[in-house]
C-alpha positions in Angstrom: -72.8 14.7 0.9 -72.8 18.3 2.1 -70.1 19.2 -0.9 -73.1 18.0 -3.7 -75.8 20.1 -1.9 -73.6 23.3 -1.9 -71.3 23.1 -4.8 -72.1 25.1 -8.0 -72.6 22.5 -11.1 -70.1 23.5 -14.1 -70.7 20.9 -16.6 -72.8 18.2 -18.0 -71.0 15.8 -20.2 -71.3 12.7 -22.0 -68.1 11.0 -21.1 -65.9 12.4 -18.3 -62.2 11.2 -17.9 -60.6 11.3 -14.1 -56.5 11.7 -14.5 -54.9 12.9 -17.5 -51.7 10.9 -17.9 -50.7 8.4 -20.4 -54.0 6.2 -20.1 -56.2 9.3 -19.5 -55.0 11.4 -21.8 -55.8 8.3 -24.7 -59.0 7.7 -23.2 -60.4 11.2 -24.0 -59.0 12.0 -27.2 -60.8 8.5 -28.0 -64.1 9.5 -26.5 -63.8 12.9 -28.0 -63.3 11.1 -31.5 -66.0 9.0 -31.6 -68.2 11.9 -31.2 -68.9 12.4 -27.4 -68.7 15.4 -25.3 -65.8 14.8 -23.4 -64.0 16.4 -20.4 -60.8 15.4 -18.9 -59.8 16.1 -15.1 -56.3 16.3 -14.0 -54.6 17.6 -10.6 -51.4 19.2 -11.6 -51.6 22.3 -14.2 -50.4 20.2 -17.4 -51.0 16.7 -18.8 -48.9 13.6 -18.9 -48.9 12.4 -15.6 -46.3 9.6 -14.6 -44.5 10.3 -17.6 -44.3 14.4 -18.0 -44.7 15.1 -14.4 -42.9 12.4 -12.9 -40.2 11.7 -15.5 -40.7 8.0 -16.0 -39.0 7.5 -19.0 -38.7 5.7 -21.7 -42.4 5.0 -22.5 -42.4 1.0 -22.9 -43.4 -0.9 -24.6 -44.8 -0.8 -28.3 -43.0 -3.8 -29.9 -42.6 -7.6 -29.0 -39.8 -9.5 -31.0 -39.7 -6.5 -33.4 -43.4 -6.4 -34.1 -46.0 -4.0 -33.4 -48.4 -4.5 -30.3 -49.5 -1.1 -29.3 -50.9 1.5 -31.9 -53.8 4.0 -32.3 -53.8 6.7 -30.5 -50.8 5.7 -28.4 -48.4 5.6 -31.2 -50.1 8.5 -33.0 -49.2 10.6 -30.0 -45.5 9.5 -29.7 -45.3 10.1 -33.7 -46.8 13.6 -33.0 -43.9 14.2 -30.7 -41.4 13.0 -32.9 -42.5 15.5 -35.6 -41.7 18.0 -33.1 -38.3 16.6 -32.1 -39.7 15.2 -28.9 -39.1 11.4 -29.3 -37.3 8.7 -30.8 -39.2 6.0 -32.7 -36.3 4.1 -34.3 -35.7 1.5 -31.1 -35.8 -1.7 -31.9 -37.0 -2.9 -28.4 -40.1 -0.7 -28.5 -39.5 1.8 -25.9 -39.8 5.4 -27.0 -37.7 8.3 -25.1 -39.3 11.3 -24.9 -38.6 15.1 -23.9 -41.0 15.9 -21.0 -42.0 19.3 -22.0 -42.9 18.1 -25.8 -45.0 15.3 -24.1 -47.2 18.4 -22.2 -47.8 20.2 -25.1 -48.4 17.7 -27.6 -50.7 16.1 -25.3 -52.5 19.4 -24.9 -52.6 20.2 -28.2 -54.3 17.2 -29.3 -57.0 17.5 -26.7 -57.5 20.8 -27.7 -57.8 20.0 -31.4 -60.2 17.3 -30.3 -62.5 19.8 -28.5 -62.3 18.1 -25.0 -63.0 20.0 -21.9 -60.2 20.5 -20.0 -60.1 21.0 -16.0 -56.7 21.1 -15.2 -55.9 21.8 -11.1 -58.9 19.5 -10.3 -59.2 16.7 -8.3 -62.4 14.0 -8.0 -63.0 14.1 -4.1 -66.7 12.6 -4.0 -69.4 11.2 -6.1 -73.2 10.8 -5.6 -74.3 7.5 -6.9 -78.0 7.0 -8.3 -79.3 4.0 -6.2 -79.1 1.6 -9.3 -75.2 1.0 -9.6 -74.4 4.3 -11.6 -72.7 7.6 -10.7 -74.8 10.6 -11.2 -72.6 13.6 -10.1 -69.1 13.9 -9.6 -67.5 16.4 -7.2 -64.2 18.0 -7.9 -62.0 20.4 -5.9 -59.8 23.2 -6.8 -58.9 26.3 -5.5 -61.9 28.1 -6.3 -63.7 24.9 -4.0 -65.9 22.3 -4.6 -67.5 22.0 -7.9 -70.0 19.2 -9.4 -69.9 17.6 -12.9 -72.3 15.2 -14.0 -71.8 12.5 -17.4 -73.3 9.6 -19.0 -69.9 7.8 -18.3 -66.9 8.2 -16.5 -63.6 6.7 -16.8 -61.1 6.3 -13.9 -57.4 6.8 -15.1 -56.1 8.1 -11.8 -53.9 5.2 -11.6 -54.9 4.4 -8.0 -58.6 3.8 -9.0 -59.7 7.2 -7.0 -63.0 7.5 -8.4 -63.7 3.8 -8.9 -62.9 3.8 -4.8 -65.3 6.6 -4.0 -67.9 4.2 -5.7 -67.2 1.8 -3.2 -67.3 -1.0 -6.3 -65.6 -4.2 -4.9 -61.7 -3.6 -4.8 -58.8 -6.3 -4.6 -57.0 -7.0 -1.4 -54.5 -4.3 -0.8 -51.2 -5.5 1.3 -49.4 -2.8 1.9 -46.1 -4.9 3.0 -45.8 -6.3 -0.6 -46.3 -3.0 -2.9 -43.6 -2.3 -5.2 -41.5 0.3 -4.4 -41.8 3.8 -5.7 -39.1 5.9 -7.5 -38.3 9.4 -7.9 -37.1 10.1 -11.2 -34.8 12.8 -12.2 -33.1 14.6 -15.0 -28.9 14.9 -14.8 -27.0 16.7 -17.3 -23.1 17.6 -17.6 -22.3 13.7 -18.6 -18.5 13.2 -20.0 -19.0 12.5 -23.6 -17.1 9.8 -23.4 -20.1 7.9 -21.3 -20.1 4.5 -22.2 -22.4 2.9 -24.6 -24.3 1.0 -21.9 -26.0 3.9 -20.6 -27.6 4.1 -24.1 -29.2 1.0 -24.8 -30.3 1.3 -28.2 -29.7 -2.1 -29.7 -29.8 -4.7 -26.9 -33.5 -5.8 -26.3 -32.5 -7.5 -23.1 -30.6 -4.6 -21.1 -32.8 -3.4 -18.5 -30.2 -1.4 -16.7 -26.8 0.0 -16.6 -24.9 -3.5 -14.6 -21.4 -1.5 -14.6 -22.9 1.2 -12.3 -25.0 -1.3 -10.1 -21.8 -3.4 -9.6 -20.2 -0.2 -8.7 -22.8 0.7 -6.3 -22.8 -2.9 -4.8 -19.5 -3.1 -4.3 -19.3 0.4 -2.3 -22.1 -1.3 -0.2 -19.7 -4.2 0.4 -17.2 -2.4 1.8 -19.4 -0.5 4.0 -20.0 2.9 2.3 -23.3 4.3 2.8 -25.4 3.6 -0.2 -29.2 4.0 0.0 -31.4 1.3 -1.2 -31.7 1.2 -5.0 -32.4 -0.1 -8.2 -31.1 -0.3 -11.8 -30.0 2.2 -12.5 -31.6 3.3 -15.9 -30.8 5.7 -17.9 -33.0 7.1 -20.8 -32.0 10.1 -23.3 -34.5 12.7 -23.2 -34.2 13.4 -26.9 -32.7 16.9 -26.9 -29.1 17.8 -25.7 -26.8 15.5 -23.7 -29.2 15.1 -20.7 -30.5 11.7 -19.7 -33.4 11.0 -17.2 -32.4 8.6 -14.6 -34.6 5.8 -12.7 -32.3 4.8 -9.8 -34.1 5.4 -6.1 -36.4 3.0 -4.9 -38.2 3.2 -1.3 -41.4 1.7 0.4 -44.0 4.1 0.4 -48.1 3.6 1.1 -50.1 6.0 -1.8 -52.7 6.1 0.2 -51.5 7.0 3.6 -49.9 10.8 3.7 -47.5 10.2 6.4 -45.8 7.6 4.1 -46.0 9.4 1.2 -44.2 12.6 3.1 -41.8 10.7 4.6 -41.2 8.8 1.3 -40.8 11.6 -0.9 -38.5 13.2 1.6 -36.2 10.2 1.9 -36.1 9.4 -1.7 -34.8 13.2 -2.4 -31.9 12.8 0.0 -31.3 9.6 -1.7 -31.1 10.9 -4.9 -28.6 13.4 -4.1 -26.7 10.5 -2.1 -26.4 8.7 -5.4 -25.4 11.3 -7.8 -22.5 12.3 -5.5 -21.6 8.5 -5.0 -21.6 8.6 -8.7 -19.5 11.9 -9.5 -17.0 10.4 -6.9 -16.8 6.9 -8.3 -17.3 6.9 -11.5 -15.3 9.5 -14.1 -17.6 10.2 -16.5 -20.3 11.8 -13.7 -17.5 14.0 -12.2 -19.2 17.0 -13.7 -22.8 15.7 -13.7 -25.6 18.1 -12.1 -29.1 17.0 -11.3 -31.3 19.5 -13.4 -34.9 18.8 -12.8 -36.5 15.8 -10.5 -40.0 14.4 -11.0 -43.1 16.4 -9.5 -43.4 13.5 -7.2 -42.5 9.9 -7.0 -43.7 7.8 -9.3 -45.9 4.6 -8.0 -45.6 1.3 -9.5 -48.5 -0.3 -7.6 -51.4 0.7 -5.5 -54.9 0.0 -5.6 -56.8 -2.1 -8.4 -60.3 -3.0 -8.9 -62.0 -6.5 -8.7 -63.6 -6.8 -12.0 -65.7 -8.7 -13.9 -62.5 -10.7 -14.9 -59.2 -10.7 -12.8 -56.4 -10.9 -15.4 -53.8 -13.5 -13.7 -50.3 -13.4 -14.5 -50.5 -16.9 -15.9 -53.2 -15.6 -18.5 -51.1 -12.7 -19.2 -47.8 -14.1 -19.9 -49.1 -17.1 -22.0 -50.9 -14.7 -24.1 -54.3 -16.3 -23.4 -56.5 -15.2 -26.1 -59.9 -13.9 -25.4 -63.2 -13.0 -27.2 -63.4 -9.5 -25.7 -59.3 -8.4 -26.1 -59.4 -4.9 -26.2 -55.5 -4.1 -25.8 -52.0 -5.7 -26.4 -48.7 -5.5 -24.1 -45.2 -6.3 -24.5 -43.4 -5.1 -21.2 -41.9 -8.1 -19.3 -43.5 -9.1 -15.5 -41.2 -6.8 -13.5 -41.6 -6.8 -10.2 -39.3 -4.2 -8.1 -38.4 -5.2 -4.5 -38.5 -2.3 -2.0 -36.1 -3.2 0.4 -33.0 -4.2 -2.2 -32.0 -3.6 -5.7 -33.4 -7.1 -6.6 -36.0 -7.4 -9.5 -38.0 -10.4 -10.4 -38.6 -10.2 -14.2 -40.4 -12.5 -16.3 -40.5 -12.3 -20.4 -44.0 -13.2 -22.2 -44.2 -16.2 -24.3 -46.0 -13.7 -26.7 -47.8 -10.7 -26.3 -49.9 -10.1 -23.3 -53.8 -9.5 -23.9 -56.0 -7.7 -21.8 -60.0 -8.6 -22.2 -62.6 -5.9 -21.5 -64.3 -7.6 -18.5 -60.9 -6.4 -16.8 -61.8 -2.8 -17.2 -65.2 -2.9 -15.8 -67.2 -4.1 -12.6 -70.4 -5.7 -12.4 -71.3 -3.2 -9.5 -71.2 0.1 -11.5 -73.3 0.4 -14.7 -71.0 3.4 -16.0 -67.7 3.3 -14.6 -64.6 2.1 -16.7 -61.2 2.3 -15.5 -57.8 2.3 -17.6 -54.4 2.2 -16.7 -52.5 0.3 -14.0 -55.8 0.3 -11.9 -57.5 -2.3 -14.1 -58.6 -5.7 -12.8 -55.5 -7.6 -12.7 -53.5 -9.6 -10.3 -50.4 -8.3 -9.2 -48.2 -10.0 -11.8 -50.5 -9.2 -14.8 -50.4 -5.7 -13.4 -46.5 -5.5 -13.0 -46.3 -5.3 -17.1 -49.9 -3.9 -17.9 -48.8 -1.1 -15.5 -46.3 0.4 -18.1 -47.2 3.4 -20.3 -47.9 2.1 -23.8 -50.2 -0.7 -22.5 -51.8 1.8 -20.1 -52.8 4.1 -23.2 -53.8 0.9 -25.1 -56.3 0.3 -22.6 -57.0 4.1 -22.5 -58.5 4.0 -25.9 -60.6 1.0 -25.4 -62.1 2.8 -22.4 -62.7 5.7 -24.0 -64.3 4.1 -27.2 -66.5 1.7 -25.1 -67.6 5.0 -22.8 -68.6 6.8 -25.8 -70.5 4.1 -27.2 -72.2 3.2 -24.0 -73.5 6.9 -24.3 -74.7 6.8 -27.8 -76.5 3.5 -27.4 -77.8 4.3 -23.6 -75.8 1.0 -22.3 -74.3 -0.1 -19.5 -71.0 -0.5 -19.6 -70.9 -4.3 -19.2 -73.6 -4.4 -21.7 -71.8 -2.5 -24.5 -71.2 -4.6 -27.6 -68.1 -6.1 -27.6 -67.6 -6.7 -31.4 -68.0 -3.3 -32.3 -65.9 -1.8 -29.8 -63.3 -3.8 -31.2 -64.2 -3.0 -34.6 -63.8 1.1 -33.8 -60.5 0.1 -32.3 -59.1 -1.6 -35.3 -60.7 1.2 -37.4 -58.8 3.5 -35.5 -55.4 1.2 -35.9 -55.5 -0.1 -32.8 -53.5 -3.4 -32.3 -55.9 -6.5 -31.1 -53.9 -9.4 -32.2 -50.4 -10.3 -33.5 
């Protein structure tokens, strides 16, 4: 622990949230609004993570069969984006397209208004435990070097369970060969105005990709064309102008292996340009199109997850099993993409899925709560929970619980769940349909 002994301490807070993506933004807002002195740590120079940085669009999914299942701060956030012309809220299927720049700005403004301490360009790299199962000190790193922070409770919203891994709490088995693929999303402009309606699936709740272009690429492949591995493709408005976000690339990446990450990023960028060339050459409406922006990195669908007090299973989630400690709902189907081809295994939910609080905490650490796609769920449940609206809902629960734990000097697994649920409902979170 050389870093801890030599690093300057720059802050002591009630709650520290690691990760400034969708789950982390909402977690920090929830903790701060519930009275906790809150800090948020983010590796980039802006907030939004996979959404605003990796250009994963739209935010999915706020509704199930027309009924809203995610509310609270998450819905307030998209309403604020809409007020600034940066989100569309009228899609019947509950997906919310957004402008990435408005996303960054609204997140920053809401965090500032809530007096959240923001540490940008910073990454959690180490922690010191107190010997009794609690995080004592967090070490972050930036261009300024190593610095330390202290808090009563911590939230891991990193997506990859980075803080949880540092504490050595139990993690689920990590099988690289079965991971869902990563995708480098991008924004394209210059598409002809006679673009077919299927690229803008505003009304059809089951149209999850553009079948015409999917079949075109499969045909080119069958004819011996050099077609990179692809998925979808999925297109989404970025609200302003005629540009569209595109999700089409896919490749196997181990997010914890630097060589795999490097090769994967380079391969996906090559694939992005090749796929756009194919669309320009074979689909008339794309003939004058051009790539105007690509994600800051590939979006990761699946990586490490904790083994918490309860491991939520796909069967429980798909059937909508009720839990005494439900803290969030989800509506996105179980959505497993395959790394080696264009295939995708989708299972729609019988009703809205339910997430128990016990899946956010480990019995091995008394002051750590996780949110987003690294919660304690098997790969089938996680294939639905990983999407942004559900991640934001778990973030609100995590941040609220963290503030309650500090206020009442409770371990995270001893929090009064009924009080937690009461606070969430008071703040318009939705815990039942």
